[in-house]
N, C-alpha and C positions, 0 to 999 in steps of 0.2 A: 361547560359552564354550569349546567344544572347540578352535576355531581359536586362541583366545587361549592355551590351555594348550600346544598344539603349538608355537606360536611361542616361548613362554617356555622350553620344554624344549629346542628347537633352539638357542636362544641360550645356555642353560645349558651344553650340551655343549661349545660352542665356548669358553666362559669356562673350563670345567674343563680342557680340553686345554691352553690357553695357560698357565694358572696352574700346572698340573702340570709342564710343561716347565721353567718358570722356577724352581719350587721344587726340582726335581731337580738342575738345574745349580748352584743355590746350595748345596745340601747337599753334593754331592760335591766342591765346591771350598772347603768350610769348614774343611778340615784333612786330615790324613794318616791313613787308616784302618789303616795298618800301623805307626803310631808306637809302640804298646806292644810290638809284636813286635820291632821294630828294636832296642829297648833291652833285650830279654830276653837272659838268659844260658843259656836252656834248650838242651840238646843237639839237640833236634829243631826248632830255631827255623826253619830253612829249610822244613821240611815244614809247619809251622804257617802260615808266610807263604804258601806255595803253596796250602794249603787255603783260606785267606781270600781269596786272589786268585780262586780258582775260585768260591767262594760269592758274591762280589760282582762277578764278571766284570770285574775291574780291568784285565785285559789287552785289553779292548775299548774302542773310542772311546766318548765319553760318549753320542753319539746312538744307537749300537747298544744300549748298556745301557738307555737310556731307552725305546727302542721294544720291547726285550725285556720290560721291566716293563709297558709299556702294553698289549702283547699279552696278558700274563697277567691284567691288571686288566680288560680287555675281556671276558674269559671270565666275569666276574661276572654278565653279562647272562643267561647260560644256567646260572648256578648252579655254575660250576666255577672259582672264583677261584684264581689262582696269583699271589701277591704277592711271590714270591721268598723268599730266606732272609736271615737276619741274619748278623752277623759270626761267630756260633757255629754256623752251619749249621742253625738251627731254622727250620721253616716259619713265615713271618710270618702266614699265614692263621690258624693255630692260636693264635698269640699275640694276634692281633687279636680273635678271638672271645672269649677270656678277658678281655681288657682292656675290650672294649665292654660285655660283660655286667656287669662290675664297676662301670664308670662309670655305666651306666644305672641300676643299683640306687641309686647315690649321688645322681645329679643329678635323676632323675625325681621322687623324693619331695620333695627340696628345692625344686624348681621348682613343684610342685603346692601345697605348703604356702605358699610365698612368694606365689603367685598368689591363693590363697583368702584368706589372712590380710591380704595387702597390699591387695587390692580391698575387703575388708570395712572395713579401717581408712580407706582413702581415701574411701569413700562416707560413713562416719560423720563424718569430719572435715569433709567438704564440706557435709554437712547442718548441722553445728554450727560453721560458719566463725567464726573469731576467738574461740572459747570457750577455756576453760582446757584442755579436752581437745585442741583443735586445736593450741594452742601447745606442750603437752607432747609430743604425737605428733611435731610438727615437729622439736622438739629431739632426740628419740630417733632419729628416722629419719636426720637428718643425722649424728648420732653414729655410728650403725651403718654408714652409707654411707662415712664417712671412716676407719673402723677399719682399720688394716693387718691383712691376713688372718693373717699369721704371728703377730702379737702377740695377736690375739683368740684364735687357736688355743691359744696357751700359757695364756691365762687360763682357757679352757674346760677344758683338761687339769688345771690346778691346782685349780679350784674345783668343777667338775661331774664330775670323774672321781676324782682323788686324794682331794679333800676329802670328796666324797659317799661314796666307798667306806670311808673311815675312819669317818665318822659312822654308816654302816649297820651296823657291827659291834655298836653299842649305841645304837640310835636313840632320841632323846628331846630335849626342849626344856626349857631353864631358864626360870624365871618371867620373866626379863628378855627372853629371846628370844620368848616368847609375846606379851608386851606389844608389843614392837617390830613383830613380824609383823602383829599385829592392827591396830595404828595405821597401818602402811603400806597394808595391804589396805583398811581403811576409807577412807583418803585416796584411793586409786586408784579405788575403787568410786564415791565421790561425784563424782569428776571425770568418770568415764565416763557416769553417769546424769544428771548436771547437774540443772537445775531451780532452784527458789527456795532461799533459804538454809535455810528450815525443812526442805524436802525433803532438801537436802544433809546437814543435821545428823542427820536420821532415818536416812538411808542409811549415813552414817558410823558411827552408834551401833550399828545392827543388824549391819553387817558386822564391826565390831570385836568385838562381843559373840559373834558366831558363831565367829570364829576363836579367841577366848579360851577358849571351851568345847570347840571341835572338836579343836584341837591336842593338849591333854592327854588327851582321850578316845581319839584315834587312837593315841597313844603307849601308853596303858594297855591297849588291845586288841592291841598289837603289830602294827598295821596295816602298817607299813613293811617288815616281814619276812614277814608272813603275811596279805596283803591279801585281802579278799573283797568282791565286788560282788553276787553272788547273782542268782537269777532275778527276785526282786522289784525289786532295784536296776536291772537291765537294763530290765524292763518299765516302771518309773516314768520312767526317763530317756528311753526311746523315745517314750512317750506325751507327755512334755514337749517333745521335739523336734517331734512332729507338731503340737502346739498352737502352739508358738513359730513354726515355719515358716509355718503357716497365718495366724497373726496378723500376721506381717511382710509377707506377700504380699497377702492380700485381706481379712484380718480373720476372726475365728473365727465370725462370724455367717453366713458364706458356706458353706452345707452342701455345695455341689457340690465344694468343695475340702477341707473338713474331714472328710467321711465317708470318702473313699478314704484319706486320711492316717491316720485312726484305725483303719481296717481293716488297713492295712499294719502299724501298730504292734501290733495284736492278733496278726497272723500271725507277726511277729518273736517276740513273747512266747510263742506256742504252739510254734513250731518249735525254739526253744532247748531246750525240754523233750523234744520228740519225738526230736530228733537228739542227745540227750545222750551216748548210747553211741558214736555216730559221732565226736563230738568227743574222747571219751576214748580209744577203742581204735583207730579206723581213720583218723584224720585224716592228710591229706597235702596237698601244695601244689595238686594238681589239684582235690581236693574244696574247698579254700579258694577257688580261682578260680571253680569252678562255683557255689559259694554266692554269691560276689560278682555273678556274672552273673544269678543268680536274684533277688538283692536289687535289681537294676536293672530286669530285664525284667518281673517280676510287678507291682511298684508302678506302673511306667509303663503297663502294660495297664489296671490298675484306675483310674488317673487319667484316661486317655483314654476309658475306657468309662463311668465314672460322673461325669466332670466336666462333661459337656454343653458349653456354649459357653466354659466355663473349663477345657477339657480340657488345654490346654498347661500352664497354671499348676498344675492338680491333679496332672498327671504329674510336674512338677518337684518339688512339695512331697512327693509320695508317694515318689519316688525318693530324695530327701534323707532322708526318714524311714527308708526301707528300708536304705540304705547305712550311715547312722549306727547304726541298730539292729543291723545285722550286725557293725559294728565294735565295738560295746559287748559283743556276745556273745563275740567273739574276745578282747576285753580281759578279760572275766570268766574265761575259761579260762586266759589268761596269768597272771592273779592266782592262780588255783588251783594252778598249777605253779611259782609263784615260789619257794616254800620249797625245792623239789627243785633248782631252778636254782641257788640260793645254795649248796646243798651241793656242787654240781659246780663252781661258779665263785664263790668267796666274795667276790671283788672284781668285781662285775658290769660296771661301766662301764669299757670298755677305752680306751686312748689310742693304740693303733697296730694296724694290720692290719684286714682285712675279715672275719676269722673267727678263732676260737681254734684253734690247731693241736691235733690229736688229741683234739678234744672228743667226748665220748661222752654221748649223751642221746637222749631221744625227740623226737618232732616238735616239741612245744611248747618244750622246752629248747633245741633247735637254733634254733627261731624266735627265741627271746629272745636267744640268743647273737649271731645276725646283727643283730638289732635294736639291741642295746647297742653292738655294734661300729659300727653305722651312726649312732648318736645324735649324737656330737660333730661329725663332718664335715657331716652334714645340717643340724644346728642352725647351724653357722657359715655355710654357703652360704645358708640361709634368711634369716638376719639381714642379710646383705649385700644380697641381692636384694629383701628386703622393703621397704627404704627407697625404692628407685626405683619399685616397683609402687604403693606407697601414695601417693607424691607425684604420679605421673602420673594415677592414678585421681582424686585430689582435684582436680587442675587440669582434667581432662576433665569431671568432674561439674559444677564451677562454670561452665565454658563452656556446657555443655548447658542448665543451669538458666536461662541468660539467653535461651534461644531462645523464639521466639513461640509455638510449639506447647505449651511447658511452661506459659507464662502463660495460654494458652487453657484448658488442662486444669484449672488451679487456678481460673480464672474460672467454669468450668462446675460447680464444687463437687466435683471428684474428690478423694477422700481423699488425704492427703499420701503415704501408703505406696504408693498406686497411681501417683501422679505420679512418685515416686522410682524404684520398681522396674519399672514397666511402660512408662513413657514415657522417663525420663531415662537409666536405667541401661544399657539396651541400646545406645543410641548412644554412650554414654560409653566403652563397651568397645572401640571401634574403635582408638584409639591403643594401648591395652593389648595388642590382638591383634598389632600390629606388634612391640612390644617383646618380648612373650612368645615370638613365633616366632623372633626373632633370638637371644634369650637362651638358649632351649632348644637351638637349633642349636649355639651356642657352648659350652654346658655339656656337650654330648655329646662335644665334643673333649677334655673332661677339665679339671678344675680343677687345674692343674699344681702350684700352690703348696700348695693344700689336700691334694692326694694325697701330696705329698712330706712334709708335716708329719705327717700321720696314717699314713704307710706304706701307702697305698692303691695296689694294683697295678692301675691303670686306664689310660685313654687318655693322660692327662697323663704318667704314668711311662713309657709306651711311647715317646712323642714325645721326652721328655727323654733317655732312654737312647740312642735312635737318634742324636740330635744329638750327644751326648757322644762316641759312637764313630764319628762320620762314616759312619753306616750309613743309606743312603738308603731301604732297603726299609721299615723300621718308620715312618720319617717320612712316606713316601708313602702308607702304609696309613692313618696318622693323617689326612693331607690328604684322602684319598679319602672317608673317613667324614664328616669335618667339612665339607668342601666340598659334598658331596652333600646333607648335612643342611641346610646354610644355604640352598641353592637350593630344596630341597623345602619347607622351612618358610616361606620367602618366598612361594612359590607358594600354599601353603595360606592364608597370611595374606590374600593378594589375594582368594581365593575366599571366605573368611569375611567380608570386607568386605560383599560382596553379600548374605550371609545375615543379618548383623547389621542392615544398613541397606538397605531395599529401594530407596532413592533412588540407590544406587550400582549401576551395571551395568558389567560388564567388557566 
């Protein structure tokens, strides 16, 4: 494995060097970096032109400029990057750090959501091949996949931002809206749960009745302007996650998996009371990250310790319970601070920018400001990526289900959930690993169109601005990050192949 990694790294360095030289030459020959100054009527035009010549080393041959940049980029190995200056004399290294952090906030969440939801939908549609759910999901995924990004962004701005903000001033539902929402929800639920016509009718009726009662009740309680989840709500939902995850993996009768999951749910329920003052008065991003680490480490230890021969499954179920429970606890405190946030920002869903300028508020209000700014572009990227992940997962699951070892598992009487999640699912993830690795590496480069539509100052904006001004330094910084990411994630994908499928050896 080590020799394989070293060979791949050596080849990657050569590819990066060749590609960087080609891109540098293409950029510097794509236009005139002094064009705007040549047309200027400013009295100090000559001084400004000389400054730009000095910033971009325009008085040197192209190969000297390239090797100057390459020497500064090579210092990144020792943590002293020097990526040159842009046309305005600003250090590109500082611009890159800001752009990369902004883009990572955007694409990481979108990629994770698309992966989780897309894989879940793909598995479900593969299990229910040629059902109404399968046809419905197929239609929606192709619809999302074919949507022009700029057009979908305009729709999201109009209905999920402007329309929702207008509705939130006086939230409520007319009787006709309640009936329509209840009917649509009932129809979607019976499609998802499937079964006989009798079961479908019961599912439809129960779901429609629930929404018919719940929507007016939530409006009467002013839930949309002053939502509450509460300790009991978090506890009930966390225990529900523990039972559901256990049922999906091995069944609730398996105590080796069920007990650590229930203990994790109980710990989440207790800790949200014990740490109430920390959440209210002392909360910070570091505490939030530390809580996430504990929500993974403690359940994993419980699952491995108490799971016996089911230790791996128990750890996975317990970690799922802990992470979801921690997320529900955070959601509860966001609900508690939502009224104060609306006082500071009456129209919460933003259509442009990564944060609200001059926003003043505590930790939770700032958290919600960043979250609401992130909502629309994240949703857009998720919908676009969701289609491909769900279709690839479905195709991979169908292919794996035809393998001999799957038929053998069923012939031996293994429960269907065990066949799906323990035997088929793991090997079906191999194609998804390849796609996810390349997609995430590409998204780190920035969603250029999405960032422009939503005014997001990230990697895409850095690249587009550099190209517009015939400025090689920002474009090469963009290439350095995206090229290195593509090679790194490609290498990680090869390594994960061997982890997912023991039959594969590098």
